[in-house]
C-alpha positions, 0 to 999 in steps of 0.5 A: 810130427805135427806143430803142436808136438813140436811146440810142446817139445820146444816148451820143454827145451827151447834150444831143440833143433828140428830139421826144417824138412817136414819130410823128416818129421816122421823119422823123429823117435824121441829126445836125447841128452848128450854131454858135450863140452861138459854141458848137457844138451837136449837133442831131437832123435831121428831114426836113421833108417826112416830118414833114408826111407823118407829121403828116397820117397822125397826123391821120387824113388818107388820103394817097391822097385828100388835099385841099389844106386837109388838107395846109395844116392839117398844114403850119400845125401843123408851122410853128407848133408844131414849126418855130417852137419854140425848145428851147434850143441843141440845138433840132432842125433840119429839112431841106427838099429844094430849096425853091421859095423859094431858088433850089433850094438845100436848106435846113436850118432851126431856129427862125428860122435857115436854113442853106444850105451843109452840110458833109458828114462826107466833107469833113473828116478831123478835128474842128478842120476842122469848126470852121474851116469852120463859121465861114462864115455859114449853114453846118451840119455834117450827118451822115446816120444811116448815118454817125453812128458815123463821128463817133467817129473825128473827136472 
């Protein structure tokens, strides 16, 4: 991700939190709004698989010759140091496609919260609809990077 895109996202939502490591920028896939303590907060969404892959590269691991222990080291680092970090109401979210542990549902995770039912920008026509839909448990409003500019029309 380049600085210009970060600045554009910050202009929309000044409280967004990005991980400082430029290594993880390629894992950013969008934004999400989560309902946390009865307030709606915008968060950056990272691809969990891409984060782990990028960490393995950053650790100097040859992805074509990966041993199970090297992948486990990257997963352990991710689980403890990244996913396990609570950075406040705008703590980033991590998307995991079809995890084995939950009937094949995609997961959106942040700290100890897991969301299974994303609302997409195509599902709503105005901001008030998002708030109403998010009252359901384990619901998150996800906006892919390619559609972030469309958020302005809803706000």
